[in-house]
Structures are given as C-alpha cells and as structure tokens.
N, C-alpha and C positions, 0 to 999 in steps of 0.2 A: 413401071411395075414396082410396087413397094418392096423394100428389102425383106428377105426372109429372116425370121428370128432364129438365131443360132448362137447360143451363149453357154458358157460354163463358168461357174463361180463357186467360191468357198466363203464361209464365214471364218475369218481369221487370216493368218499369214502362211505363205508357202513354207517358210522356216519358222516354226513356232506353233502354238496351239491353234487348231483349226477343225473345221467340220469336214464331212465327206464332200466330194465334188457333186454339185447339182448341175444337170444339163437341161437346157430348154431349147426346143426347136419347133418350127412350124412347117406345115405342108398345106398350102392353100390358106384357108381360114381356120384350120384346126391347129391346136397347140399341144405339144407333148412335153412331159417332164419326167425325168428319171434321176435317181440318186445312187451313189455308191453305198449309202446307208440302207438301200433296198436290196443290195447284193446282186443286182442284175436280174432279180426274180420278177419284179413287177414294175409297172410304169403307170403314170397318170395321163389321160388324154381328155382334152376339152374341145368339143366339136362345135362347128358353126351352128348346128341345129339346136344347141343348148344341152345336148346329152354329154354327160361327164362319166368317166369310167376310171376305175383302178383295176388293172387286169394283169394276169401273168403274161410275161413276154412270150413271143413266139418261140424264142430259143429255149425257154424253160418249159413251156407247155403247161396245160392244165393238169392238176392231180386227177388220178383215175376216178375219184368219186364225183368229179364235176364234168359236165358236158360243155361248159362255157368257160373261157379263160377269165371272165370278169369276176372280180372279187367284190367290188361295189359299183353300183350304177345309180345315178341320180340326175335330175334336171336342175340346171343352174337357173338363177333369176335372170330375166331378160335384161339386156344391156340398156340402161336408161339413156334418154336423149341428152345431148350436151346442153347444160344450162349454166355453166360457169362455176358450179359448186363442187367439181371434182368427183362426181359420183361414178360408180362402176359396178360391175357384176363380179364379185369376188368368188374365185373358184378354189383357191388353195392358200392356206396359211401354214407356215412352217416355223415352229419354235425351236430355237437352238440355244440351250442353256450354256452360258459361258463357262460355268464351273465344270462342265463335262467335255470340253473340247480336247482333242487328241494332239499329242506331240510326236508320235512315232509313225505317222502315216507316210507311205511312199510318195515321192514327189509326182504330181500329175504328169502324164505323158504329153498332154496338150495344154496350150495356154489357158489360164483361168483368170477371172477378175476376182479380186480380194475385197471382201466386205468387212469393215471394222466391226468387231463384236461389241456387244453391250458390256457395261462394267460388270465386275465380279458380283455374283449373287443375283444377276438378272439374265434375261434371255433376249436374243435377237429374234424378232418375228418378221418373217418375209411374207409379204402379201402379194398375190398374183391375181390380176383382174382384167376383164374386158371392159373397155370404156369408149365412149364417143367423144370424150374431151380432148382438147389439144394438149400437146406436151407442155406448152408454156403455162396453161391453166393449172395442170397438176404440179408443176414446179412451184408455182406461186401459192397453191392451196396447201400442199403437203406439210410444210412446217407448222401450220396452224394446228394440225392434229398430231404433232410430234413425229412426223414421218419425213422420209427423204425418198424422192423418186430415184431409182437406180437403173431402170430400164424402161424403154418405150419403143414399141415397134408397130407401125401402121400396117394393117393386114390388107389383102386385096379388096375385101368388101368395105373398106374405109373405116371399120372399127379398128381399135388399137388394143394390143395386149401390153399391159404395164406391170411393173414390179416395184414395190416400195418396201422400205424397212422402217420398223419402229422398235423401241426398246420397252420391255415390260418386266415387271417384277416376276420372279420365279420362286415358288415355294413348294415345288414338287418334291416328293419323297424318293429316297434311294430305293432301288429295287434289284432283284436278282433272279436268275433262272437256274434252278438246281439241275445237276447232271441228270440226264435221262436218255433212254433209248441207246443210240450208239455213241453219244457224247459222254465222256467220263469226267468232264470238268464242269464246275459252276461258271456262270458268267455274271459279273457284278457291274452294276451301273450306279455309280455314286459320286458325290462331290469329292470324296477323299480317294486317294490312290496311294495307300500306305507303302506299297513295294515299288513305287515309281515306275510302273509299267508303261506309262505314256498313253494308256487307253487305246490299244491297237484295234479295238472293235467299234464300229459305228452301226447303230441300230436305229431304224425309223419305224415308228408306230403311229397309227392314225385312227380316227374315229370313223363312224358310219353315218355320213350325212343324209338328211332327208331332202326331198325336192325343195328347191329354193334356198338351200343352205350351201355353204362352202365346206370343203374338206379341211380339217385341222390335223396336222401331223407334227410329231415331236421327233427330233433327232438327238440321240444320246451317245456318249462315248463310254466304253466299258472295257473290262479286262477279264481274262480267264483266271480261275482260281481252283485250288484242289477241291475235289468233291467234299461237300459238307461245310464249306466255308460260309455260304450264304445262310445256312441254318444257324450257324454259330454267331454271326454278326448282325443278322437282320433285326430291325427295330421291332420291339414287342410292346403291346399296350400295357399301361400300368396295371398292376395287380390290386385287387381289393374292390 
C-alpha cells in the first residue's frame, strides 16, 4: 500500500520571515490542501475523477445565501501518460512574495518542512500536480525548467502527486482593505512595514479557473492600521 500524503510546510524559516503553514494530505486517490492563510474557512480538494473544488470547510459551513459549500468547481486536465518529459496535470500554483513574509507568526504546533524563499523582490511559486512520471524522472527534468522537486507521493491508483518550486519575478502592487462592517481597522498588504509590525496577518487570494486550468493563488502578509490609513497611503494614478 503506497504511503499516504501527509505534509506540512512553510516558505521561510521557523524563526524568521515565513509564510503561513500549508497542509497537504490524501485519502485514497484524492488530495486535499489547506492553509493558515485561508483562516480555516476553506480548503482545496482534488479528486481522482478530475473534479477540483475550493469549498468552505464543514466546520465553517456555507453562508446562508449558498446551498453548496463549494466556492469554485472545475475539471482538471487529464493526467498525461509517462513519456520521460516530466509532464503532469497541474491543479494548484501558490505564489508567495518574499517581500511580504511575516516575522511574528506563532511557532507551528506540529513539525513542518521549511522551503527556502526566493530572493527579495521575487516570489516562490509552489506547483502541485498529478503525474504518471517516476520520481527519478522529475528530479532529473525539474532543474531544466528552473524547478526543484520537493515532494512526491505515489497514490493507490499508481498515479503520483508531486510538488515543485520555482522562483519568479513579482511586480504586484501594494493593496489594502479599508475598515468596514464590524472591523474598525484597515488592513495593509505591502512591501513596506513602516511600524515594524512583522505582518501578523496572512491572506490567501485566488482566481476562478476554467475547466482544464489550474488554480492560481497568492499568499500575502499584512498588518492592521488605523481607519483611514489605506486611503492616505494608497498609490494613485498620475494626474493630467
């Protein structure tokens, strides 16, 4: 019986700048992914059938306006046959900009693997995919695409679920969330941290993939600020 996938990892160091904890686990031939940056509210699930979902967790439940816990549903591309070229069916990519890693997060309660972050001004991109290739093939092929294989688990159906990392340029803009509803503070997600808060907030945002695509998510670090801060500091287009 192949070993089950059961991993926890961070981008960064336990003591030092890092991301939220990402957890991956499998049940049969299905794979599940959740992150502290999602606040325990939603998780990703990738099923043997090819069906992929991002859904509210059972613990959180669906909002009253929804009858289904699913936020996104799509069909992934079929897993290609092994041909020695390192191909796979990518289901999730996670971009973690190095300049927004956090330094004041609580130490994880369970052991985690640490992934070295990209250089400053860049992002670590974690790629998760189903593949028919052998581990040795992916280890040999990955460096040619600027990647490193960091996880490989053979599933009961003889497909494998693999995780690789690459570094990419990141030119994303700073953004903020003005105070609203019951929240009296702004939340700022930027390269700069003028008050040295250590970015205690981790936020994960993602796109809405179509059938045959993979999900792309970004994880950012941010900090709370007094109401009106974002309006005062937000970038504005040039006048004229």
